[in-house]
ModelCIF file with pLDDT and N, C-alpha, C, O atoms, coordinates in Angstrom:
data_MODEL
#
_entry.id   MODEL 
#
_entity.id                         1 
_entity.type                       polymer 
_entity.pdbx_number_of_molecules   1 
#
_entity_poly.entity_id                      1 
_entity_poly.type                           'polypeptide(L)' 
_entity_poly.nstd_linkage                   no 
_entity_poly.nstd_monomer                   no 
_entity_poly.pdbx_seq_one_letter_code       
;(UNK)(UNK)(UNK)(UNK)(UNK)(UNK)(UNK)(UNK)(UNK)(UNK)(UNK)(UNK)(UNK)(UNK)(UNK)(UNK)
(UNK)(UNK)(UNK)(UNK)(UNK)(UNK)(UNK)(UNK)(UNK)(UNK)(UNK)(UNK)(UNK)(UNK)(UNK)(UNK)
(UNK)(UNK)(UNK)
;
_entity_poly.pdbx_seq_one_letter_code_can   XXXXXXXXXXXXXXXXXXXXXXXXXXXXXXXXXXX 
_entity_poly.pdbx_strand_id                 A 
#
loop_
_entity_poly_seq.entity_id 
_entity_poly_seq.num 
_entity_poly_seq.mon_id 
_entity_poly_seq.hetero 
1 1  UNK n 
1 2  UNK n 
1 3  UNK n 
1 4  UNK n 
1 5  UNK n 
1 6  UNK n 
1 7  UNK n 
1 8  UNK n 
1 9  UNK n 
1 10 UNK n 
1 11 UNK n 
1 12 UNK n 
1 13 UNK n 
1 14 UNK n 
1 15 UNK n 
1 16 UNK n 
1 17 UNK n 
1 18 UNK n 
1 19 UNK n 
1 20 UNK n 
1 21 UNK n 
1 22 UNK n 
1 23 UNK n 
1 24 UNK n 
1 25 UNK n 
1 26 UNK n 
1 27 UNK n 
1 28 UNK n 
1 29 UNK n 
1 30 UNK n 
1 31 UNK n 
1 32 UNK n 
1 33 UNK n 
1 34 UNK n 
1 35 UNK n 
#
_struct_asym.id          A 
_struct_asym.entity_id   1 
#
loop_
_ma_qa_metric.id 
_ma_qa_metric.mode 
_ma_qa_metric.name 
_ma_qa_metric.software_group_id 
_ma_qa_metric.type 
1 global pLDDT . pLDDT 
2 local  pLDDT . pLDDT 
#
_ma_qa_metric_global.metric_id      1 
_ma_qa_metric_global.metric_value   86.40 
_ma_qa_metric_global.model_id       1 
_ma_qa_metric_global.ordinal_id     1 
#
loop_
_ma_qa_metric_local.label_asym_id 
_ma_qa_metric_local.label_comp_id 
_ma_qa_metric_local.label_seq_id 
_ma_qa_metric_local.metric_id 
_ma_qa_metric_local.metric_value 
_ma_qa_metric_local.model_id 
_ma_qa_metric_local.ordinal_id 
A UNK 1  2 57.00 1 1  
A UNK 2  2 67.00 1 2  
A UNK 3  2 82.00 1 3  
A UNK 4  2 84.00 1 4  
A UNK 5  2 86.00 1 5  
A UNK 6  2 82.00 1 6  
A UNK 7  2 83.00 1 7  
A UNK 8  2 85.00 1 8  
A UNK 9  2 86.00 1 9  
A UNK 10 2 87.00 1 10 
A UNK 11 2 84.00 1 11 
A UNK 12 2 85.00 1 12 
A UNK 13 2 87.00 1 13 
A UNK 14 2 90.00 1 14 
A UNK 15 2 89.00 1 15 
A UNK 16 2 92.00 1 16 
A UNK 17 2 92.00 1 17 
A UNK 18 2 94.00 1 18 
A UNK 19 2 92.00 1 19 
A UNK 20 2 91.00 1 20 
A UNK 21 2 92.00 1 21 
A UNK 22 2 93.00 1 22 
A UNK 23 2 89.00 1 23 
A UNK 24 2 90.00 1 24 
A UNK 25 2 94.00 1 25 
A UNK 26 2 92.00 1 26 
A UNK 27 2 90.00 1 27 
A UNK 28 2 92.00 1 28 
A UNK 29 2 95.00 1 29 
A UNK 30 2 93.00 1 30 
A UNK 31 2 90.00 1 31 
A UNK 32 2 85.00 1 32 
A UNK 33 2 81.00 1 33 
A UNK 34 2 77.00 1 34 
A UNK 35 2 76.00 1 35 
#
loop_
_atom_site.group_PDB 
_atom_site.id 
_atom_site.type_symbol 
_atom_site.label_atom_id 
_atom_site.label_alt_id 
_atom_site.label_comp_id 
_atom_site.label_asym_id 
_atom_site.label_entity_id 
_atom_site.label_seq_id 
_atom_site.pdbx_PDB_ins_code 
_atom_site.Cartn_x 
_atom_site.Cartn_y 
_atom_site.Cartn_z 
_atom_site.occupancy 
_atom_site.B_iso_or_equiv 
_atom_site.pdbx_formal_charge 
_atom_site.auth_seq_id 
_atom_site.auth_comp_id 
_atom_site.auth_asym_id 
_atom_site.auth_atom_id 
_atom_site.pdbx_PDB_model_num 
ATOM 1   N N  . UNK A 1 1  ? -5.018  -2.410  -7.273 1.00 57.00 ? 1  UNK A N  1 
ATOM 2   C CA . UNK A 1 1  ? -3.438  -3.260  -6.248 1.00 57.00 ? 1  UNK A CA 1 
ATOM 3   C C  . UNK A 1 1  ? -3.602  -2.200  -5.042 1.00 57.00 ? 1  UNK A C  1 
ATOM 4   O O  . UNK A 1 1  ? -3.727  -2.508  -3.857 1.00 57.00 ? 1  UNK A O  1 
ATOM 5   N N  . UNK A 1 2  ? -3.574  -0.692  -5.652 1.00 67.00 ? 2  UNK A N  1 
ATOM 6   C CA . UNK A 1 2  ? -2.870  0.497   -4.663 1.00 67.00 ? 2  UNK A CA 1 
ATOM 7   C C  . UNK A 1 2  ? -3.623  -0.244  -3.440 1.00 67.00 ? 2  UNK A C  1 
ATOM 8   O O  . UNK A 1 2  ? -3.132  -1.247  -2.923 1.00 67.00 ? 2  UNK A O  1 
ATOM 9   N N  . UNK A 1 3  ? -5.100  0.431   -2.923 1.00 82.00 ? 3  UNK A N  1 
ATOM 10  C CA . UNK A 1 3  ? -5.937  -0.194  -1.476 1.00 82.00 ? 3  UNK A CA 1 
ATOM 11  C C  . UNK A 1 3  ? -5.816  -1.509  -0.814 1.00 82.00 ? 3  UNK A C  1 
ATOM 12  O O  . UNK A 1 3  ? -6.479  -1.851  0.165  1.00 82.00 ? 3  UNK A O  1 
ATOM 13  N N  . UNK A 1 4  ? -4.730  -2.378  -1.548 1.00 84.00 ? 4  UNK A N  1 
ATOM 14  C CA . UNK A 1 4  ? -4.914  -3.675  -0.670 1.00 84.00 ? 4  UNK A CA 1 
ATOM 15  C C  . UNK A 1 4  ? -3.918  -2.979  0.695  1.00 84.00 ? 4  UNK A C  1 
ATOM 16  O O  . UNK A 1 4  ? -4.169  -3.113  1.892  1.00 84.00 ? 4  UNK A O  1 
ATOM 17  N N  . UNK A 1 5  ? -3.025  -2.401  0.226  1.00 86.00 ? 5  UNK A N  1 
ATOM 18  C CA . UNK A 1 5  ? -1.702  -2.176  0.992  1.00 86.00 ? 5  UNK A CA 1 
ATOM 19  C C  . UNK A 1 5  ? -2.143  -1.413  2.249  1.00 86.00 ? 5  UNK A C  1 
ATOM 20  O O  . UNK A 1 5  ? -1.857  -1.749  3.398  1.00 86.00 ? 5  UNK A O  1 
ATOM 21  N N  . UNK A 1 6  ? -2.934  -0.256  1.862  1.00 82.00 ? 6  UNK A N  1 
ATOM 22  C CA . UNK A 1 6  ? -3.310  0.514   3.710  1.00 82.00 ? 6  UNK A CA 1 
ATOM 23  C C  . UNK A 1 6  ? -4.336  -0.553  3.875  1.00 82.00 ? 6  UNK A C  1 
ATOM 24  O O  . UNK A 1 6  ? -4.639  -0.632  5.066  1.00 82.00 ? 6  UNK A O  1 
ATOM 25  N N  . UNK A 1 7  ? -5.135  -1.598  2.967  1.00 83.00 ? 7  UNK A N  1 
ATOM 26  C CA . UNK A 1 7  ? -6.090  -2.045  4.192  1.00 83.00 ? 7  UNK A CA 1 
ATOM 27  C C  . UNK A 1 7  ? -5.486  -3.499  4.784  1.00 83.00 ? 7  UNK A C  1 
ATOM 28  O O  . UNK A 1 7  ? -6.199  -4.307  5.378  1.00 83.00 ? 7  UNK A O  1 
ATOM 29  N N  . UNK A 1 8  ? -4.203  -3.675  4.551  1.00 85.00 ? 8  UNK A N  1 
ATOM 30  C CA . UNK A 1 8  ? -4.155  -4.784  4.864  1.00 85.00 ? 8  UNK A CA 1 
ATOM 31  C C  . UNK A 1 8  ? -3.472  -6.340  4.419  1.00 85.00 ? 8  UNK A C  1 
ATOM 32  O O  . UNK A 1 8  ? -2.893  -7.299  4.928  1.00 85.00 ? 8  UNK A O  1 
ATOM 33  N N  . UNK A 1 9  ? -4.047  -5.784  2.935  1.00 86.00 ? 9  UNK A N  1 
ATOM 34  C CA . UNK A 1 9  ? -4.707  -6.863  2.083  1.00 86.00 ? 9  UNK A CA 1 
ATOM 35  C C  . UNK A 1 9  ? -3.224  -7.333  1.231  1.00 86.00 ? 9  UNK A C  1 
ATOM 36  O O  . UNK A 1 9  ? -3.215  -7.841  0.110  1.00 86.00 ? 9  UNK A O  1 
ATOM 37  N N  . UNK A 1 10 ? -2.144  -7.058  1.974  1.00 87.00 ? 10 UNK A N  1 
ATOM 38  C CA . UNK A 1 10 ? -1.309  -6.948  0.780  1.00 87.00 ? 10 UNK A CA 1 
ATOM 39  C C  . UNK A 1 10 ? -0.609  -8.545  0.162  1.00 87.00 ? 10 UNK A C  1 
ATOM 40  O O  . UNK A 1 10 ? -0.421  -9.011  -0.962 1.00 87.00 ? 10 UNK A O  1 
ATOM 41  N N  . UNK A 1 11 ? -0.335  -9.101  1.795  1.00 84.00 ? 11 UNK A N  1 
ATOM 42  C CA . UNK A 1 11 ? 0.104   -10.232 1.508  1.00 84.00 ? 11 UNK A CA 1 
ATOM 43  C C  . UNK A 1 11 ? -1.237  -11.225 1.104  1.00 84.00 ? 11 UNK A C  1 
ATOM 44  O O  . UNK A 1 11 ? -0.914  -12.164 0.376  1.00 84.00 ? 11 UNK A O  1 
ATOM 45  N N  . UNK A 1 12 ? -2.411  -11.174 1.393  1.00 85.00 ? 12 UNK A N  1 
ATOM 46  C CA . UNK A 1 12 ? -3.348  -11.976 0.638  1.00 85.00 ? 12 UNK A CA 1 
ATOM 47  C C  . UNK A 1 12 ? -3.382  -11.780 -1.018 1.00 85.00 ? 12 UNK A C  1 
ATOM 48  O O  . UNK A 1 12 ? -3.561  -12.561 -1.952 1.00 85.00 ? 12 UNK A O  1 
ATOM 49  N N  . UNK A 1 13 ? -3.188  -10.725 -0.944 1.00 87.00 ? 13 UNK A N  1 
ATOM 50  C CA . UNK A 1 13 ? -3.036  -10.540 -2.612 1.00 87.00 ? 13 UNK A CA 1 
ATOM 51  C C  . UNK A 1 13 ? -1.511  -10.918 -3.239 1.00 87.00 ? 13 UNK A C  1 
ATOM 52  O O  . UNK A 1 13 ? -1.306  -10.991 -4.451 1.00 87.00 ? 13 UNK A O  1 
ATOM 53  N N  . UNK A 1 14 ? -1.057  -11.018 -2.787 1.00 90.00 ? 14 UNK A N  1 
ATOM 54  C CA . UNK A 1 14 ? 0.572   -11.704 -2.875 1.00 90.00 ? 14 UNK A CA 1 
ATOM 55  C C  . UNK A 1 14 ? 1.357   -10.593 -3.556 1.00 90.00 ? 14 UNK A C  1 
ATOM 56  O O  . UNK A 1 14 ? 1.619   -10.803 -4.740 1.00 90.00 ? 14 UNK A O  1 
ATOM 57  N N  . UNK A 1 15 ? 1.776   -9.460  -3.031 1.00 89.00 ? 15 UNK A N  1 
ATOM 58  C CA . UNK A 1 15 ? 1.980   -8.113  -3.319 1.00 89.00 ? 15 UNK A CA 1 
ATOM 59  C C  . UNK A 1 15 ? 3.218   -8.267  -2.472 1.00 89.00 ? 15 UNK A C  1 
ATOM 60  O O  . UNK A 1 15 ? 3.237   -8.529  -1.270 1.00 89.00 ? 15 UNK A O  1 
ATOM 61  N N  . UNK A 1 16 ? 4.218   -8.074  -3.246 1.00 92.00 ? 16 UNK A N  1 
ATOM 62  C CA . UNK A 1 16 ? 5.563   -8.324  -2.405 1.00 92.00 ? 16 UNK A CA 1 
ATOM 63  C C  . UNK A 1 16 ? 5.885   -7.133  -1.627 1.00 92.00 ? 16 UNK A C  1 
ATOM 64  O O  . UNK A 1 16 ? 5.062   -6.222  -1.539 1.00 92.00 ? 16 UNK A O  1 
ATOM 65  N N  . UNK A 1 17 ? 7.532   -7.047  -0.800 1.00 92.00 ? 17 UNK A N  1 
ATOM 66  C CA . UNK A 1 17 ? 7.151   -6.827  0.116  1.00 92.00 ? 17 UNK A CA 1 
ATOM 67  C C  . UNK A 1 17 ? 7.594   -5.414  -0.328 1.00 92.00 ? 17 UNK A C  1 
ATOM 68  O O  . UNK A 1 17 ? 7.132   -4.360  0.109  1.00 92.00 ? 17 UNK A O  1 
ATOM 69  N N  . UNK A 1 18 ? 8.853   -5.595  -1.548 1.00 94.00 ? 18 UNK A N  1 
ATOM 70  C CA . UNK A 1 18 ? 9.242   -4.195  -1.814 1.00 94.00 ? 18 UNK A CA 1 
ATOM 71  C C  . UNK A 1 18 ? 7.921   -3.107  -2.470 1.00 94.00 ? 18 UNK A C  1 
ATOM 72  O O  . UNK A 1 18 ? 7.698   -1.898  -2.412 1.00 94.00 ? 18 UNK A O  1 
ATOM 73  N N  . UNK A 1 19 ? 7.307   -4.187  -3.038 1.00 92.00 ? 19 UNK A N  1 
ATOM 74  C CA . UNK A 1 19 ? 6.262   -3.196  -3.964 1.00 92.00 ? 19 UNK A CA 1 
ATOM 75  C C  . UNK A 1 19 ? 4.744   -3.014  -2.514 1.00 92.00 ? 19 UNK A C  1 
ATOM 76  O O  . UNK A 1 19 ? 3.596   -2.618  -2.713 1.00 92.00 ? 19 UNK A O  1 
ATOM 77  N N  . UNK A 1 20 ? 5.102   -3.275  -1.758 1.00 91.00 ? 20 UNK A N  1 
ATOM 78  C CA . UNK A 1 20 ? 4.338   -2.868  -0.331 1.00 91.00 ? 20 UNK A CA 1 
ATOM 79  C C  . UNK A 1 20 ? 5.175   -1.348  0.263  1.00 91.00 ? 20 UNK A C  1 
ATOM 80  O O  . UNK A 1 20 ? 4.760   -0.203  0.442  1.00 91.00 ? 20 UNK A O  1 
ATOM 81  N N  . UNK A 1 21 ? 6.151   -1.820  0.396  1.00 92.00 ? 21 UNK A N  1 
ATOM 82  C CA . UNK A 1 21 ? 6.911   -0.717  0.612  1.00 92.00 ? 21 UNK A CA 1 
ATOM 83  C C  . UNK A 1 21 ? 6.940   0.847   0.076  1.00 92.00 ? 21 UNK A C  1 
ATOM 84  O O  . UNK A 1 21 ? 6.769   1.981   0.525  1.00 92.00 ? 21 UNK A O  1 
ATOM 85  N N  . UNK A 1 22 ? 7.217   0.291   -0.976 1.00 93.00 ? 22 UNK A N  1 
ATOM 86  C CA . UNK A 1 22 ? 6.616   1.966   -1.943 1.00 93.00 ? 22 UNK A CA 1 
ATOM 87  C C  . UNK A 1 22 ? 5.840   2.159   -2.222 1.00 93.00 ? 22 UNK A C  1 
ATOM 88  O O  . UNK A 1 22 ? 5.761   3.112   -2.997 1.00 93.00 ? 22 UNK A O  1 
ATOM 89  N N  . UNK A 1 23 ? 4.735   1.513   -1.884 1.00 89.00 ? 23 UNK A N  1 
ATOM 90  C CA . UNK A 1 23 ? 3.421   2.119   -1.671 1.00 89.00 ? 23 UNK A CA 1 
ATOM 91  C C  . UNK A 1 23 ? 3.206   2.953   -0.790 1.00 89.00 ? 23 UNK A C  1 
ATOM 92  O O  . UNK A 1 23 ? 2.755   4.094   -0.893 1.00 89.00 ? 23 UNK A O  1 
ATOM 93  N N  . UNK A 1 24 ? 3.614   2.238   0.326  1.00 90.00 ? 24 UNK A N  1 
ATOM 94  C CA . UNK A 1 24 ? 3.192   2.823   1.484  1.00 90.00 ? 24 UNK A CA 1 
ATOM 95  C C  . UNK A 1 24 ? 4.404   4.505   1.518  1.00 90.00 ? 24 UNK A C  1 
ATOM 96  O O  . UNK A 1 24 ? 3.915   5.517   2.021  1.00 90.00 ? 24 UNK A O  1 
ATOM 97  N N  . UNK A 1 25 ? 5.536   4.551   1.085  1.00 94.00 ? 25 UNK A N  1 
ATOM 98  C CA . UNK A 1 25 ? 6.261   5.406   1.101  1.00 94.00 ? 25 UNK A CA 1 
ATOM 99  C C  . UNK A 1 25 ? 5.871   6.769   0.117  1.00 94.00 ? 25 UNK A C  1 
ATOM 100 O O  . UNK A 1 25 ? 6.398   7.878   0.025  1.00 94.00 ? 25 UNK A O  1 
ATOM 101 N N  . UNK A 1 26 ? 4.751   6.171   -0.534 1.00 92.00 ? 26 UNK A N  1 
ATOM 102 C CA . UNK A 1 26 ? 4.003   7.293   -1.834 1.00 92.00 ? 26 UNK A CA 1 
ATOM 103 C C  . UNK A 1 26 ? 2.842   7.873   -1.078 1.00 92.00 ? 26 UNK A C  1 
ATOM 104 O O  . UNK A 1 26 ? 2.407   9.023   -1.147 1.00 92.00 ? 26 UNK A O  1 
ATOM 105 N N  . UNK A 1 27 ? 2.317   6.630   -0.169 1.00 90.00 ? 27 UNK A N  1 
ATOM 106 C CA . UNK A 1 27 ? 0.820   7.157   0.693  1.00 90.00 ? 27 UNK A CA 1 
ATOM 107 C C  . UNK A 1 27 ? 1.622   8.262   1.533  1.00 90.00 ? 27 UNK A C  1 
ATOM 108 O O  . UNK A 1 27 ? 1.208   9.419   1.604  1.00 90.00 ? 27 UNK A O  1 
ATOM 109 N N  . UNK A 1 28 ? 2.700   7.867   2.111  1.00 92.00 ? 28 UNK A N  1 
ATOM 110 C CA . UNK A 1 28 ? 3.324   9.118   3.542  1.00 92.00 ? 28 UNK A CA 1 
ATOM 111 C C  . UNK A 1 28 ? 3.722   10.409  2.818  1.00 92.00 ? 28 UNK A C  1 
ATOM 112 O O  . UNK A 1 28 ? 3.354   11.504  3.244  1.00 92.00 ? 28 UNK A O  1 
ATOM 113 N N  . UNK A 1 29 ? 4.447   10.279  1.765  1.00 95.00 ? 29 UNK A N  1 
ATOM 114 C CA . UNK A 1 29 ? 4.922   11.573  0.561  1.00 95.00 ? 29 UNK A CA 1 
ATOM 115 C C  . UNK A 1 29 ? 3.926   12.289  0.167  1.00 95.00 ? 29 UNK A C  1 
ATOM 116 O O  . UNK A 1 29 ? 4.081   13.510  0.212  1.00 95.00 ? 29 UNK A O  1 
ATOM 117 N N  . UNK A 1 30 ? 2.953   11.878  -0.204 1.00 93.00 ? 30 UNK A N  1 
ATOM 118 C CA . UNK A 1 30 ? 1.365   12.372  -0.615 1.00 93.00 ? 30 UNK A CA 1 
ATOM 119 C C  . UNK A 1 30 ? 0.440   12.695  -0.169 1.00 93.00 ? 30 UNK A C  1 
ATOM 120 O O  . UNK A 1 30 ? -0.459  13.352  -0.695 1.00 93.00 ? 30 UNK A O  1 
ATOM 121 N N  . UNK A 1 31 ? 0.529   12.169  1.174  1.00 90.00 ? 31 UNK A N  1 
ATOM 122 C CA . UNK A 1 31 ? -0.719  12.689  2.273  1.00 90.00 ? 31 UNK A CA 1 
ATOM 123 C C  . UNK A 1 31 ? -1.687  11.737  1.437  1.00 90.00 ? 31 UNK A C  1 
ATOM 124 O O  . UNK A 1 31 ? -2.841  11.844  1.852  1.00 90.00 ? 31 UNK A O  1 
ATOM 125 N N  . UNK A 1 32 ? -1.611  11.214  0.822  1.00 85.00 ? 32 UNK A N  1 
ATOM 126 C CA . UNK A 1 32 ? -2.726  10.417  0.574  1.00 85.00 ? 32 UNK A CA 1 
ATOM 127 C C  . UNK A 1 32 ? -4.040  9.444   1.728  1.00 85.00 ? 32 UNK A C  1 
ATOM 128 O O  . UNK A 1 32 ? -3.769  8.471   2.432  1.00 85.00 ? 32 UNK A O  1 
ATOM 129 N N  . UNK A 1 33 ? -5.323  10.073  1.588  1.00 81.00 ? 33 UNK A N  1 
ATOM 130 C CA . UNK A 1 33 ? -6.294  9.963   2.789  1.00 81.00 ? 33 UNK A CA 1 
ATOM 131 C C  . UNK A 1 33 ? -7.335  8.761   2.034  1.00 81.00 ? 33 UNK A C  1 
ATOM 132 O O  . UNK A 1 33 ? -7.811  8.823   0.901  1.00 81.00 ? 33 UNK A O  1 
ATOM 133 N N  . UNK A 1 34 ? -7.487  7.816   2.915  1.00 77.00 ? 34 UNK A N  1 
ATOM 134 C CA . UNK A 1 34 ? -9.011  6.974   2.312  1.00 77.00 ? 34 UNK A CA 1 
ATOM 135 C C  . UNK A 1 34 ? -10.460 7.805   2.535  1.00 77.00 ? 34 UNK A C  1 
ATOM 136 O O  . UNK A 1 34 ? -10.645 8.533   3.510  1.00 77.00 ? 34 UNK A O  1 
ATOM 137 N N  . UNK A 1 35 ? -11.068 7.668   1.888  1.00 76.00 ? 35 UNK A N  1 
ATOM 138 C CA . UNK A 1 35 ? -12.481 7.756   1.615  1.00 76.00 ? 35 UNK A CA 1 
ATOM 139 C C  . UNK A 1 35 ? -12.962 7.422   2.613  1.00 76.00 ? 35 UNK A C  1 
ATOM 140 O O  . UNK A 1 35 ? -14.187 7.383   2.724  1.00 76.00 ? 35 UNK A O  1 
#
């Protein structure tokens, strides 16, 4: 589920806006980089 958000597929997978925002915040806070 985590990878759907940065790939722009959150809506398609019915991920809530609140969860999407939390995931994006976590990505920014941790410095996550996709391979």
